[in-house]
mmJSON file of the N, C-alpha and C atoms, coordinates in Angstrom:
{"data_MODEL":{"atom_site":{
"group_PDB":["ATOM","ATOM","ATOM","ATOM","ATOM","ATOM","ATOM","ATOM","ATOM","ATOM","ATOM","ATOM","ATOM","ATOM","ATOM","ATOM","ATOM","ATOM","ATOM","ATOM","ATOM","ATOM","ATOM","ATOM","ATOM","ATOM","ATOM","ATOM","ATOM","ATOM","ATOM","ATOM","ATOM","ATOM","ATOM","ATOM","ATOM","ATOM","ATOM","ATOM","ATOM","ATOM","ATOM","ATOM","ATOM","ATOM","ATOM","ATOM","ATOM","ATOM","ATOM","ATOM","ATOM","ATOM","ATOM","ATOM","ATOM","ATOM","ATOM","ATOM","ATOM","ATOM","ATOM","ATOM","ATOM","ATOM","ATOM","ATOM","ATOM","ATOM","ATOM","ATOM","ATOM","ATOM","ATOM","ATOM","ATOM","ATOM","ATOM","ATOM","ATOM","ATOM","ATOM","ATOM","ATOM","ATOM","ATOM","ATOM","ATOM","ATOM","ATOM","ATOM","ATOM","ATOM","ATOM","ATOM","ATOM","ATOM","ATOM","ATOM","ATOM","ATOM","ATOM","ATOM","ATOM","ATOM","ATOM","ATOM","ATOM","ATOM","ATOM","ATOM","ATOM","ATOM","ATOM","ATOM","ATOM","ATOM","ATOM","ATOM","ATOM","ATOM","ATOM","ATOM","ATOM","ATOM","ATOM","ATOM","ATOM","ATOM","ATOM","ATOM","ATOM","ATOM","ATOM","ATOM","ATOM","ATOM","ATOM","ATOM","ATOM","ATOM","ATOM","ATOM","ATOM","ATOM","ATOM","ATOM","ATOM","ATOM","ATOM","ATOM","ATOM","ATOM","ATOM","ATOM","ATOM","ATOM","ATOM","ATOM","ATOM","ATOM","ATOM","ATOM","ATOM","ATOM","ATOM","ATOM","ATOM","ATOM","ATOM","ATOM","ATOM","ATOM","ATOM","ATOM","ATOM","ATOM","ATOM","ATOM","ATOM","ATOM","ATOM","ATOM","ATOM","ATOM","ATOM","ATOM","ATOM","ATOM","ATOM","ATOM","ATOM","ATOM","ATOM","ATOM","ATOM","ATOM","ATOM","ATOM","ATOM"],
"id":[1,2,3,4,5,6,7,8,9,10,11,12,13,14,15,16,17,18,19,20,21,22,23,24,25,26,27,28,29,30,31,32,33,34,35,36,37,38,39,40,41,42,43,44,45,46,47,48,49,50,51,52,53,54,55,56,57,58,59,60,61,62,63,64,65,66,67,68,69,70,71,72,73,74,75,76,77,78,79,80,81,82,83,84,85,86,87,88,89,90,91,92,93,94,95,96,97,98,99,100,101,102,103,104,105,106,107,108,109,110,111,112,113,114,115,116,117,118,119,120,121,122,123,124,125,126,127,128,129,130,131,132,133,134,135,136,137,138,139,140,141,142,143,144,145,146,147,148,149,150,151,152,153,154,155,156,157,158,159,160,161,162,163,164,165,166,167,168,169,170,171,172,173,174,175,176,177,178,179,180,181,182,183,184,185,186,187,188,189,190,191,192,193,194,195,196,197,198,199,200,201],
"type_symbol":["N","C","C","N","C","C","N","C","C","N","C","C","N","C","C","N","C","C","N","C","C","N","C","C","N","C","C","N","C","C","N","C","C","N","C","C","N","C","C","N","C","C","N","C","C","N","C","C","N","C","C","N","C","C","N","C","C","N","C","C","N","C","C","N","C","C","N","C","C","N","C","C","N","C","C","N","C","C","N","C","C","N","C","C","N","C","C","N","C","C","N","C","C","N","C","C","N","C","C","N","C","C","N","C","C","N","C","C","N","C","C","N","C","C","N","C","C","N","C","C","N","C","C","N","C","C","N","C","C","N","C","C","N","C","C","N","C","C","N","C","C","N","C","C","N","C","C","N","C","C","N","C","C","N","C","C","N","C","C","N","C","C","N","C","C","N","C","C","N","C","C","N","C","C","N","C","C","N","C","C","N","C","C","N","C","C","N","C","C","N","C","C","N","C","C","N","C","C","N","C","C"],
"label_atom_id":["N","CA","C","N","CA","C","N","CA","C","N","CA","C","N","CA","C","N","CA","C","N","CA","C","N","CA","C","N","CA","C","N","CA","C","N","CA","C","N","CA","C","N","CA","C","N","CA","C","N","CA","C","N","CA","C","N","CA","C","N","CA","C","N","CA","C","N","CA","C","N","CA","C","N","CA","C","N","CA","C","N","CA","C","N","CA","C","N","CA","C","N","CA","C","N","CA","C","N","CA","C","N","CA","C","N","CA","C","N","CA","C","N","CA","C","N","CA","C","N","CA","C","N","CA","C","N","CA","C","N","CA","C","N","CA","C","N","CA","C","N","CA","C","N","CA","C","N","CA","C","N","CA","C","N","CA","C","N","CA","C","N","CA","C","N","CA","C","N","CA","C","N","CA","C","N","CA","C","N","CA","C","N","CA","C","N","CA","C","N","CA","C","N","CA","C","N","CA","C","N","CA","C","N","CA","C","N","CA","C","N","CA","C","N","CA","C","N","CA","C","N","CA","C","N","CA","C","N","CA","C","N","CA","C"],
"label_alt_id":[null,null,null,null,null,null,null,null,null,null,null,null,null,null,null,null,null,null,null,null,null,null,null,null,null,null,null,null,null,null,null,null,null,null,null,null,null,null,null,null,null,null,null,null,null,null,null,null,null,null,null,null,null,null,null,null,null,null,null,null,null,null,null,null,null,null,null,null,null,null,null,null,null,null,null,null,null,null,null,null,null,null,null,null,null,null,null,null,null,null,null,null,null,null,null,null,null,null,null,null,null,null,null,null,null,null,null,null,null,null,null,null,null,null,null,null,null,null,null,null,null,null,null,null,null,null,null,null,null,null,null,null,null,null,null,null,null,null,null,null,null,null,null,null,null,null,null,null,null,null,null,null,null,null,null,null,null,null,null,null,null,null,null,null,null,null,null,null,null,null,null,null,null,null,null,null,null,null,null,null,null,null,null,null,null,null,null,null,null,null,null,null,null,null,null,null,null,null,null,null,null],
"label_comp_id":["MET","MET","MET","THR","THR","THR","ALA","ALA","ALA","LEU","LEU","LEU","MET","MET","MET","LEU","LEU","LEU","GLY","GLY","GLY","ARG","ARG","ARG","LEU","LEU","LEU","GLU","GLU","GLU","ARG","ARG","ARG","SER","SER","SER","ARG","ARG","ARG","LEU","LEU","LEU","TYR","TYR","TYR","HIS","HIS","HIS","GLU","GLU","GLU","HIS","HIS","HIS","HIS","HIS","HIS","VAL","VAL","VAL","PRO","PRO","PRO","GLN","GLN","GLN","PHE","PHE","PHE","GLY","GLY","GLY","PHE","PHE","PHE","THR","THR","THR","CYS","CYS","CYS","VAL","VAL","VAL","LYS","LYS","LYS","GLY","GLY","GLY","PRO","PRO","PRO","THR","THR","THR","ALA","ALA","ALA","VAL","VAL","VAL","ALA","ALA","ALA","LEU","LEU","LEU","ASP","ASP","ASP","GLY","GLY","GLY","GLU","GLU","GLU","VAL","VAL","VAL","HIS","HIS","HIS","GLY","GLY","GLY","GLN","GLN","GLN","HIS","HIS","HIS","GLU","GLU","GLU","HIS","HIS","HIS","ALA","ALA","ALA","SER","SER","SER","PHE","PHE","PHE","ASN","ASN","ASN","VAL","VAL","VAL","ARG","ARG","ARG","CYS","CYS","CYS","ARG","ARG","ARG","VAL","VAL","VAL","LEU","LEU","LEU","PRO","PRO","PRO","VAL","VAL","VAL","PHE","PHE","PHE","GLY","GLY","GLY","PRO","PRO","PRO","PRO","PRO","PRO","PRO","PRO","PRO","ARG","ARG","ARG","LYS","LYS","LYS","GLY","GLY","GLY","ARG","ARG","ARG"],
"label_asym_id":["A","A","A","A","A","A","A","A","A","A","A","A","A","A","A","A","A","A","A","A","A","A","A","A","A","A","A","A","A","A","A","A","A","A","A","A","A","A","A","A","A","A","A","A","A","A","A","A","A","A","A","A","A","A","A","A","A","A","A","A","A","A","A","A","A","A","A","A","A","A","A","A","A","A","A","A","A","A","A","A","A","A","A","A","A","A","A","A","A","A","A","A","A","A","A","A","A","A","A","A","A","A","A","A","A","A","A","A","A","A","A","A","A","A","A","A","A","A","A","A","A","A","A","A","A","A","A","A","A","A","A","A","A","A","A","A","A","A","A","A","A","A","A","A","A","A","A","A","A","A","A","A","A","A","A","A","A","A","A","A","A","A","A","A","A","A","A","A","A","A","A","A","A","A","A","A","A","A","A","A","A","A","A","A","A","A","A","A","A","A","A","A","A","A","A","A","A","A","A","A","A"],
"label_entity_id":["1","1","1","1","1","1","1","1","1","1","1","1","1","1","1","1","1","1","1","1","1","1","1","1","1","1","1","1","1","1","1","1","1","1","1","1","1","1","1","1","1","1","1","1","1","1","1","1","1","1","1","1","1","1","1","1","1","1","1","1","1","1","1","1","1","1","1","1","1","1","1","1","1","1","1","1","1","1","1","1","1","1","1","1","1","1","1","1","1","1","1","1","1","1","1","1","1","1","1","1","1","1","1","1","1","1","1","1","1","1","1","1","1","1","1","1","1","1","1","1","1","1","1","1","1","1","1","1","1","1","1","1","1","1","1","1","1","1","1","1","1","1","1","1","1","1","1","1","1","1","1","1","1","1","1","1","1","1","1","1","1","1","1","1","1","1","1","1","1","1","1","1","1","1","1","1","1","1","1","1","1","1","1","1","1","1","1","1","1","1","1","1","1","1","1","1","1","1","1","1","1"],
"label_seq_id":[1,1,1,2,2,2,3,3,3,4,4,4,5,5,5,6,6,6,7,7,7,8,8,8,9,9,9,10,10,10,11,11,11,12,12,12,13,13,13,14,14,14,15,15,15,16,16,16,17,17,17,18,18,18,19,19,19,20,20,20,21,21,21,22,22,22,23,23,23,24,24,24,25,25,25,26,26,26,27,27,27,28,28,28,29,29,29,30,30,30,31,31,31,32,32,32,33,33,33,34,34,34,35,35,35,36,36,36,37,37,37,38,38,38,39,39,39,40,40,40,41,41,41,42,42,42,43,43,43,44,44,44,45,45,45,46,46,46,47,47,47,48,48,48,49,49,49,50,50,50,51,51,51,52,52,52,53,53,53,54,54,54,55,55,55,56,56,56,57,57,57,58,58,58,59,59,59,60,60,60,61,61,61,62,62,62,63,63,63,64,64,64,65,65,65,66,66,66,67,67,67],
"pdbx_PDB_ins_code":[null,null,null,null,null,null,null,null,null,null,null,null,null,null,null,null,null,null,null,null,null,null,null,null,null,null,null,null,null,null,null,null,null,null,null,null,null,null,null,null,null,null,null,null,null,null,null,null,null,null,null,null,null,null,null,null,null,null,null,null,null,null,null,null,null,null,null,null,null,null,null,null,null,null,null,null,null,null,null,null,null,null,null,null,null,null,null,null,null,null,null,null,null,null,null,null,null,null,null,null,null,null,null,null,null,null,null,null,null,null,null,null,null,null,null,null,null,null,null,null,null,null,null,null,null,null,null,null,null,null,null,null,null,null,null,null,null,null,null,null,null,null,null,null,null,null,null,null,null,null,null,null,null,null,null,null,null,null,null,null,null,null,null,null,null,null,null,null,null,null,null,null,null,null,null,null,null,null,null,null,null,null,null,null,null,null,null,null,null,null,null,null,null,null,null,null,null,null,null,null,null],
"Cartn_x":[131.081,130.362,131.188,131.89,132.713,133.823,134.476,135.547,135.02,133.821,133.213,132.948,132.38,132.052,133.293,134.381,135.615,136.518,136.096,136.889,138.094,138.055,139.2,138.909,137.828,137.433,138.498,139.112,140.112,141.324,141.609,142.764,142.426,141.177,140.756,141.27,141.712,142.149,140.959,139.762,138.568,137.815,138.205,137.495,138.42,137.919,138.685,137.788,138.313,137.544,138.373,137.741,138.41,137.553,138.174,137.473,137.854,136.907,137.164,136.034,136.307,135.259,134.272,134.656,133.75,134.154,133.194,133.492,132.372,132.658,131.672,131.886,130.897,131.041,130.18,130.526,129.768,129.445,128.185,127.759,128.087,128.727,129.135,128.008,126.972,125.872,124.58,124.693,123.501,122.988,121.832,121.279,121.115,121.453,121.388,120.676,119.879,119.185,120.212,120.01,120.908,120.088,120.598,119.906,120.688,119.968,120.546,119.874,120.645,120.103,119.079,119.299,118.437,117.201,117.021,115.849,116.289,115.661,116.022,115.577,116.486,116.221,116.395,115.701,115.728,116.921,117.035,118.125,119.042,120.337,121.315,122.458,122.996,124.183,125.446,125.363,126.483,125.992,126.838,126.472,127.722,127.551,128.654,128.097,128.907,128.496,129.536,129.068,129.931,129.561,130.564,130.342,130.461,129.461,129.512,129.422,130.509,130.576,129.745,129.068,128.318,127.259,126.546,125.492,124.092,123.982,122.68,122.211,121.202,120.699,119.887,120.089,119.357,118.66,117.344,116.558,116.087,116.097,115.635,115.498,115.021,114.889,116.267,116.366,117.666,118.1,119.409,119.885,119.439,119.21,118.781,119.974,119.754,120.832,121.015,122.254,122.547,122.789,122.899,123.17,124.383],
"Cartn_y":[137.856,137.493,136.528,135.632,134.663,135.369,136.354,137.106,137.837,138.399,139.081,138.113,136.949,135.965,135.383,135.278,134.713,135.771,137.033,138.096,138.491,138.258,138.558,139.678,140.387,141.427,142.522,142.918,143.975,143.618,142.339,141.903,141.638,141.802,141.539,142.623,142.233,143.198,143.9,143.393,143.966,144.942,145.016,145.853,146.967,148.194,149.335,150.173,150.586,151.397,152.617,153.779,155.02,155.751,156.297,157.1,158.556,159.347,160.746,161.603,162.87,163.728,164.233,164.192,164.621,164.003,163.866,163.388,163.821,163.789,164.15,163.308,163.314,162.567,163.183,162.861,163.239,161.965,161.745,160.551,160.712,159.717,159.809,159.447,158.788,158.377,159.133,160.346,161.142,160.961,161.561,161.504,160.08,159.912,158.616,158.781,157.805,157.851,157.845,158.74,158.849,158.618,157.761,157.461,158.039,158.625,159.139,158.419,157.782,157.018,155.987,155.398,154.333,154.799,156.114,156.618,157.378,157.079,157.717,159.18,160.073,161.511,162.05,161.49,161.986,161.509,162.051,161.683,162.894,162.645,163.725,163.372,164.405,164.216,164.473,165.402,165.741,165.615,165.132,165.042,165.207,165.77,165.865,165.59,164.995,164.576,165.026,165.437,165.808,164.963,164.559,163.784,164.724,164.695,165.497,164.528,164.359,163.397,163.847,162.888,163.059,164.155,164.288,165.295,164.686,163.379,162.738,162.692,163.48,163.407,162.124,161.497,160.275,160.516,160.296,160.517,159.181,159.061,157.835,158.069,157.07,157.226,157.31,157.975,158.053,156.672,156.441,155.138,154.869,153.6,153.21,153.235,153.707,153.758,152.365,152.059,150.772,149.666,149.962,148.913,149.229],
"Cartn_z":[144.196,145.386,146.221,145.553,146.285,147.044,146.394,147.059,148.285,148.179,149.311,150.454,150.135,151.167,151.828,151.081,151.63,152.269,152.243,152.84,152.008,150.703,149.844,148.85,149.046,148.101,147.977,149.087,149.071,148.211,148.028,147.243,145.776,145.388,144.018,143.075,141.883,140.871,140.238,140.432,139.815,140.725,141.986,142.953,143.424,143.408,143.899,144.788,145.909,146.853,147.215,147.209,147.566,148.586,149.605,150.603,150.351,149.888,149.574,150.144,150.477,151.03,149.981,148.701,147.647,146.318,145.429,144.088,143.151,141.863,140.865,139.62,138.744,137.504,136.411,135.174,133.994,133.237,132.925,132.204,130.724,130.149,128.747,127.784,128.254,127.372,127.672,128.193,128.467,129.882,130.186,131.541,132.069,133.332,133.998,135.339,135.738,137.029,138.159,139.131,140.282,141.544,142.438,143.692,144.865,145.798,147.042,148.192,149.024,150.157,149.705,148.535,148.042,147.308,147.136,146.427,145.185,144.048,142.783,142.795,142.409,142.378,140.964,140.018,138.65,137.85,136.636,135.747,135.584,135.604,135.557,134.616,133.962,133.134,133.936,134.899,135.773,137.214,138.088,139.503,140.35,141.53,142.49,143.879,144.701,146.04,147.059,148.232,149.348,150.553,151.314,152.529,153.722,154.576,155.802,156.975,157.658,158.767,159.958,160.539,161.79,161.733,160.609,160.517,160.577,160.692,160.753,162.203,162.553,163.931,164.14,165.259,165.597,166.928,166.94,168.145,168.695,170.007,170.647,172.136,172.831,174.282,174.929,176.07,176.744,177.206,177.319,177.772,179.204,179.481,180.831,181.769,182.957,183.972,184.578,184.898,185.524,184.546,183.273,182.271,181.487],
"occupancy":[1.0,1.0,1.0,1.0,1.0,1.0,1.0,1.0,1.0,1.0,1.0,1.0,1.0,1.0,1.0,1.0,1.0,1.0,1.0,1.0,1.0,1.0,1.0,1.0,1.0,1.0,1.0,1.0,1.0,1.0,1.0,1.0,1.0,1.0,1.0,1.0,1.0,1.0,1.0,1.0,1.0,1.0,1.0,1.0,1.0,1.0,1.0,1.0,1.0,1.0,1.0,1.0,1.0,1.0,1.0,1.0,1.0,1.0,1.0,1.0,1.0,1.0,1.0,1.0,1.0,1.0,1.0,1.0,1.0,1.0,1.0,1.0,1.0,1.0,1.0,1.0,1.0,1.0,1.0,1.0,1.0,1.0,1.0,1.0,1.0,1.0,1.0,1.0,1.0,1.0,1.0,1.0,1.0,1.0,1.0,1.0,1.0,1.0,1.0,1.0,1.0,1.0,1.0,1.0,1.0,1.0,1.0,1.0,1.0,1.0,1.0,1.0,1.0,1.0,1.0,1.0,1.0,1.0,1.0,1.0,1.0,1.0,1.0,1.0,1.0,1.0,1.0,1.0,1.0,1.0,1.0,1.0,1.0,1.0,1.0,1.0,1.0,1.0,1.0,1.0,1.0,1.0,1.0,1.0,1.0,1.0,1.0,1.0,1.0,1.0,1.0,1.0,1.0,1.0,1.0,1.0,1.0,1.0,1.0,1.0,1.0,1.0,1.0,1.0,1.0,1.0,1.0,1.0,1.0,1.0,1.0,1.0,1.0,1.0,1.0,1.0,1.0,1.0,1.0,1.0,1.0,1.0,1.0,1.0,1.0,1.0,1.0,1.0,1.0,1.0,1.0,1.0,1.0,1.0,1.0,1.0,1.0,1.0,1.0,1.0,1.0],
"B_iso_or_equiv":[0.0,0.0,0.0,0.0,0.0,0.0,0.0,0.0,0.0,0.0,0.0,0.0,0.0,0.0,0.0,0.0,0.0,0.0,0.0,0.0,0.0,0.0,0.0,0.0,0.0,0.0,0.0,0.0,0.0,0.0,0.0,0.0,0.0,0.0,0.0,0.0,0.0,0.0,0.0,0.0,0.0,0.0,0.0,0.0,0.0,0.0,0.0,0.0,0.0,0.0,0.0,0.0,0.0,0.0,0.0,0.0,0.0,0.0,0.0,0.0,0.0,0.0,0.0,0.0,0.0,0.0,0.0,0.0,0.0,0.0,0.0,0.0,0.0,0.0,0.0,0.0,0.0,0.0,0.0,0.0,0.0,0.0,0.0,0.0,0.0,0.0,0.0,0.0,0.0,0.0,0.0,0.0,0.0,0.0,0.0,0.0,0.0,0.0,0.0,0.0,0.0,0.0,0.0,0.0,0.0,0.0,0.0,0.0,0.0,0.0,0.0,0.0,0.0,0.0,0.0,0.0,0.0,0.0,0.0,0.0,0.0,0.0,0.0,0.0,0.0,0.0,0.0,0.0,0.0,0.0,0.0,0.0,0.0,0.0,0.0,0.0,0.0,0.0,0.0,0.0,0.0,0.0,0.0,0.0,0.0,0.0,0.0,0.0,0.0,0.0,0.0,0.0,0.0,0.0,0.0,0.0,0.0,0.0,0.0,0.0,0.0,0.0,0.0,0.0,0.0,0.0,0.0,0.0,0.0,0.0,0.0,0.0,0.0,0.0,0.0,0.0,0.0,0.0,0.0,0.0,0.0,0.0,0.0,0.0,0.0,0.0,0.0,0.0,0.0,0.0,0.0,0.0,0.0,0.0,0.0,0.0,0.0,0.0,0.0,0.0,0.0],
"pdbx_formal_charge":[null,null,null,null,null,null,null,null,null,null,null,null,null,null,null,null,null,null,null,null,null,null,null,null,null,null,null,null,null,null,null,null,null,null,null,null,null,null,null,null,null,null,null,null,null,null,null,null,null,null,null,null,null,null,null,null,null,null,null,null,null,null,null,null,null,null,null,null,null,null,null,null,null,null,null,null,null,null,null,null,null,null,null,null,null,null,null,null,null,null,null,null,null,null,null,null,null,null,null,null,null,null,null,null,null,null,null,null,null,null,null,null,null,null,null,null,null,null,null,null,null,null,null,null,null,null,null,null,null,null,null,null,null,null,null,null,null,null,null,null,null,null,null,null,null,null,null,null,null,null,null,null,null,null,null,null,null,null,null,null,null,null,null,null,null,null,null,null,null,null,null,null,null,null,null,null,null,null,null,null,null,null,null,null,null,null,null,null,null,null,null,null,null,null,null,null,null,null,null,null,null],
"auth_seq_id":[1,1,1,2,2,2,3,3,3,4,4,4,5,5,5,6,6,6,7,7,7,8,8,8,9,9,9,10,10,10,11,11,11,12,12,12,13,13,13,14,14,14,15,15,15,16,16,16,17,17,17,18,18,18,19,19,19,20,20,20,21,21,21,22,22,22,23,23,23,24,24,24,25,25,25,26,26,26,27,27,27,28,28,28,29,29,29,30,30,30,31,31,31,32,32,32,33,33,33,34,34,34,35,35,35,36,36,36,37,37,37,38,38,38,39,39,39,40,40,40,41,41,41,42,42,42,43,43,43,44,44,44,45,45,45,46,46,46,47,47,47,48,48,48,49,49,49,50,50,50,51,51,51,52,52,52,53,53,53,54,54,54,55,55,55,56,56,56,57,57,57,58,58,58,59,59,59,60,60,60,61,61,61,62,62,62,63,63,63,64,64,64,65,65,65,66,66,66,67,67,67],
"auth_comp_id":["MET","MET","MET","THR","THR","THR","ALA","ALA","ALA","LEU","LEU","LEU","MET","MET","MET","LEU","LEU","LEU","GLY","GLY","GLY","ARG","ARG","ARG","LEU","LEU","LEU","GLU","GLU","GLU","ARG","ARG","ARG","SER","SER","SER","ARG","ARG","ARG","LEU","LEU","LEU","TYR","TYR","TYR","HIS","HIS","HIS","GLU","GLU","GLU","HIS","HIS","HIS","HIS","HIS","HIS","VAL","VAL","VAL","PRO","PRO","PRO","GLN","GLN","GLN","PHE","PHE","PHE","GLY","GLY","GLY","PHE","PHE","PHE","THR","THR","THR","CYS","CYS","CYS","VAL","VAL","VAL","LYS","LYS","LYS","GLY","GLY","GLY","PRO","PRO","PRO","THR","THR","THR","ALA","ALA","ALA","VAL","VAL","VAL","ALA","ALA","ALA","LEU","LEU","LEU","ASP","ASP","ASP","GLY","GLY","GLY","GLU","GLU","GLU","VAL","VAL","VAL","HIS","HIS","HIS","GLY","GLY","GLY","GLN","GLN","GLN","HIS","HIS","HIS","GLU","GLU","GLU","HIS","HIS","HIS","ALA","ALA","ALA","SER","SER","SER","PHE","PHE","PHE","ASN","ASN","ASN","VAL","VAL","VAL","ARG","ARG","ARG","CYS","CYS","CYS","ARG","ARG","ARG","VAL","VAL","VAL","LEU","LEU","LEU","PRO","PRO","PRO","VAL","VAL","VAL","PHE","PHE","PHE","GLY","GLY","GLY","PRO","PRO","PRO","PRO","PRO","PRO","PRO","PRO","PRO","ARG","ARG","ARG","LYS","LYS","LYS","GLY","GLY","GLY","ARG","ARG","ARG"],
"auth_asym_id":["A","A","A","A","A","A","A","A","A","A","A","A","A","A","A","A","A","A","A","A","A","A","A","A","A","A","A","A","A","A","A","A","A","A","A","A","A","A","A","A","A","A","A","A","A","A","A","A","A","A","A","A","A","A","A","A","A","A","A","A","A","A","A","A","A","A","A","A","A","A","A","A","A","A","A","A","A","A","A","A","A","A","A","A","A","A","A","A","A","A","A","A","A","A","A","A","A","A","A","A","A","A","A","A","A","A","A","A","A","A","A","A","A","A","A","A","A","A","A","A","A","A","A","A","A","A","A","A","A","A","A","A","A","A","A","A","A","A","A","A","A","A","A","A","A","A","A","A","A","A","A","A","A","A","A","A","A","A","A","A","A","A","A","A","A","A","A","A","A","A","A","A","A","A","A","A","A","A","A","A","A","A","A","A","A","A","A","A","A","A","A","A","A","A","A","A","A","A","A","A","A"],
"auth_atom_id":["N","CA","C","N","CA","C","N","CA","C","N","CA","C","N","CA","C","N","CA","C","N","CA","C","N","CA","C","N","CA","C","N","CA","C","N","CA","C","N","CA","C","N","CA","C","N","CA","C","N","CA","C","N","CA","C","N","CA","C","N","CA","C","N","CA","C","N","CA","C","N","CA","C","N","CA","C","N","CA","C","N","CA","C","N","CA","C","N","CA","C","N","CA","C","N","CA","C","N","CA","C","N","CA","C","N","CA","C","N","CA","C","N","CA","C","N","CA","C","N","CA","C","N","CA","C","N","CA","C","N","CA","C","N","CA","C","N","CA","C","N","CA","C","N","CA","C","N","CA","C","N","CA","C","N","CA","C","N","CA","C","N","CA","C","N","CA","C","N","CA","C","N","CA","C","N","CA","C","N","CA","C","N","CA","C","N","CA","C","N","CA","C","N","CA","C","N","CA","C","N","CA","C","N","CA","C","N","CA","C","N","CA","C","N","CA","C","N","CA","C","N","CA","C","N","CA","C","N","CA","C","N","CA","C"],
"pdbx_PDB_model_num":[1,1,1,1,1,1,1,1,1,1,1,1,1,1,1,1,1,1,1,1,1,1,1,1,1,1,1,1,1,1,1,1,1,1,1,1,1,1,1,1,1,1,1,1,1,1,1,1,1,1,1,1,1,1,1,1,1,1,1,1,1,1,1,1,1,1,1,1,1,1,1,1,1,1,1,1,1,1,1,1,1,1,1,1,1,1,1,1,1,1,1,1,1,1,1,1,1,1,1,1,1,1,1,1,1,1,1,1,1,1,1,1,1,1,1,1,1,1,1,1,1,1,1,1,1,1,1,1,1,1,1,1,1,1,1,1,1,1,1,1,1,1,1,1,1,1,1,1,1,1,1,1,1,1,1,1,1,1,1,1,1,1,1,1,1,1,1,1,1,1,1,1,1,1,1,1,1,1,1,1,1,1,1,1,1,1,1,1,1,1,1,1,1,1,1,1,1,1,1,1,1]
}}}
């Protein structure tokens, strides 16, 4: 938490971040709860995820003119 607050998380030997379009995993200790968008979707032994950029539609009022 301290590394995050000080902006040094990227340089930590304990933190690793990877940007990939897809990934999967197999749980070594049996089924494990998996959450998607913060909601638990059951227990799974194997899971795979794909990233689809810019597919979330967002609806709202049109922007105001003159601003």
